[in-house]
C-alpha positions as CSV (number, residue, x, y, z in Angstrom):
1,Q,-20.6,-0.3,-3.3
2,V,-17.6,-0.7,-1.0
3,Q,-14.2,-1.0,-2.5
4,L,-10.7,0.4,-2.6
5,V,-9.0,1.8,-5.7
6,E,-5.3,1.9,-6.2
7,S,-3.7,4.2,-8.8
8,G,-0.3,5.5,-9.8
9,G,1.4,2.3,-11.1
10,G,3.3,2.2,-14.3
11,L,6.6,1.4,-16.0
12,V,9.7,3.1,-14.6
13,Q,13.5,2.5,-14.9
14,P,15.6,1.1,-12.1
15,G,16.4,3.9,-9.7
16,G,13.2,5.8,-10.5
17,S,10.4,6.9,-8.3
18,L,6.6,6.3,-8.2
19,R,3.8,7.3,-6.0
20,L,0.9,5.0,-5.5
21,S,-2.5,6.2,-4.1
22,C,-5.3,4.3,-2.4
23,A,-8.8,5.7,-2.1
24,A,-12.0,4.3,-0.8
25,S,-15.5,4.2,-2.3
26,G,-18.5,3.7,-0.2
27,F,-16.9,4.2,3.2
28,S,-14.4,6.3,5.0
29,L,-10.8,5.1,4.7
30,R,-9.5,7.4,7.4
31,N,-11.1,5.3,10.1
32,Y,-8.9,2.3,9.3
33,A,-5.3,1.3,9.5
34,V,-4.2,0.8,5.9
35,G,-1.5,-1.5,4.5
36,W,0.2,-1.9,1.2
37,F,0.9,-5.3,-0.1
38,R,2.4,-6.6,-3.3
39,Q,2.4,-9.8,-5.4
40,A,5.0,-10.6,-8.0
41,Q,4.2,-12.9,-10.8
42,G,4.4,-16.5,-9.6
43,K,4.9,-15.5,-6.0
44,D,2.9,-15.1,-2.8
45,R,1.5,-11.8,-1.7
46,E,3.8,-10.0,0.7
47,W,3.3,-7.1,3.1
48,V,5.1,-3.9,2.3
49,S,4.0,-1.1,4.6
50,C,1.2,0.0,7.0
51,I,0.0,3.2,8.5
52,S,-2.3,3.7,11.5
53,S,-5.7,5.4,11.1
54,S,-4.3,8.6,12.5
55,G,-1.1,8.5,10.6
56,D,0.9,8.6,13.8
57,S,2.5,5.2,13.3
58,T,4.1,3.6,10.3
59,Y,5.6,0.2,9.6
60,Y,7.8,-1.1,6.8
61,A,9.0,-4.4,5.6
62,D,12.8,-4.8,5.4
63,S,12.5,-4.6,1.6
64,A,10.9,-1.2,1.8
65,K,12.8,0.5,4.6
66,G,14.8,3.5,3.5
67,R,13.2,3.6,0.1
68,F,9.4,3.7,0.6
69,T,7.4,6.1,2.6
70,I,3.7,5.5,3.5
71,S,1.6,8.5,4.3
72,R,-2.0,9.6,4.4
73,D,-4.1,12.7,3.9
74,N,-7.2,12.0,5.9
75,A,-8.8,15.2,4.6
76,K,-8.6,13.7,1.2
77,D,-9.3,10.2,2.6
78,T,-6.3,8.9,0.7
79,V,-3.3,6.8,1.5
80,Y,0.0,7.0,-0.4
81,L,3.0,4.9,-1.0
82,Q,6.0,7.0,-2.2
83,M,8.6,4.7,-3.7
84,H,12.2,5.8,-4.5
85,S,15.3,3.9,-5.8
86,L,13.1,1.3,-7.4
87,K,14.6,-2.0,-8.3
88,P,13.5,-4.7,-10.7
89,E,12.6,-6.9,-7.8
90,D,10.0,-4.3,-6.8
91,T,8.0,-5.3,-9.9
92,A,4.6,-6.6,-8.8
93,V,1.0,-5.8,-8.5
94,Y,0.5,-3.5,-5.5
95,Y,-2.6,-3.6,-3.4
96,C,-3.9,-1.6,-0.5
97,A,-6.0,-3.1,2.2
98,T,-7.8,-1.9,5.3
99,A,-7.6,-3.6,8.6
100,R,-10.4,-6.1,9.4
101,S,-12.2,-3.7,11.7
102,L,-12.0,-0.2,13.0
103,F,-10.3,-1.6,16.1
104,T,-7.5,-3.5,14.4
105,S,-4.2,-1.7,14.3
106,C,-1.3,-2.2,11.9
107,P,0.3,-5.1,13.9
108,G,-3.0,-6.9,13.4
109,L,-3.2,-6.1,9.7
110,I,0.3,-7.2,9.1
111,E,-0.1,-10.4,11.1
112,H,-3.5,-11.4,9.8
113,R,-5.6,-11.0,6.7
114,G,-6.9,-7.6,5.7
115,G,-10.5,-6.4,5.3
116,Y,-11.3,-4.5,2.2
117,W,-8.9,-4.8,-0.8
118,G,-8.5,-3.0,-4.0
119,Q,-8.0,-4.5,-7.5
120,G,-4.3,-3.6,-7.5
121,T,-2.1,-1.5,-9.7
122,Q,0.8,-2.8,-11.8
123,V,4.3,-1.5,-11.0
124,T,7.0,-2.6,-13.5
125,I,10.7,-1.7,-13.0
126,S,12.7,-2.3,-16.1
127,S,15.3,-0.8,-18.2
């Protein structure tokens, strides 16, 4: 079975931190560029961050710059999203997704639809 699994979500207070993890089942995640997306209740899904397959290149949406850090440990076949200074507007279901193919880099993943997606993990920022 081929799927992605997100973990690490939860309830934190404004200004707090959270680290999300993305792991793959049934294939090797390290071969793909991987992006993080989020969808707030009643809103469209938006792109948050992306990392190249090697980890050499990272990309951030304006909403994430300076607060979020995407990284990967290819030895563990895991991608992370470290989030700091969280705000109520960060509340959403967070998803990770691979690029459509092994040959699609982050710009392609950001611009177009992803390949494999996870079920999402809920992040709630509230006092």
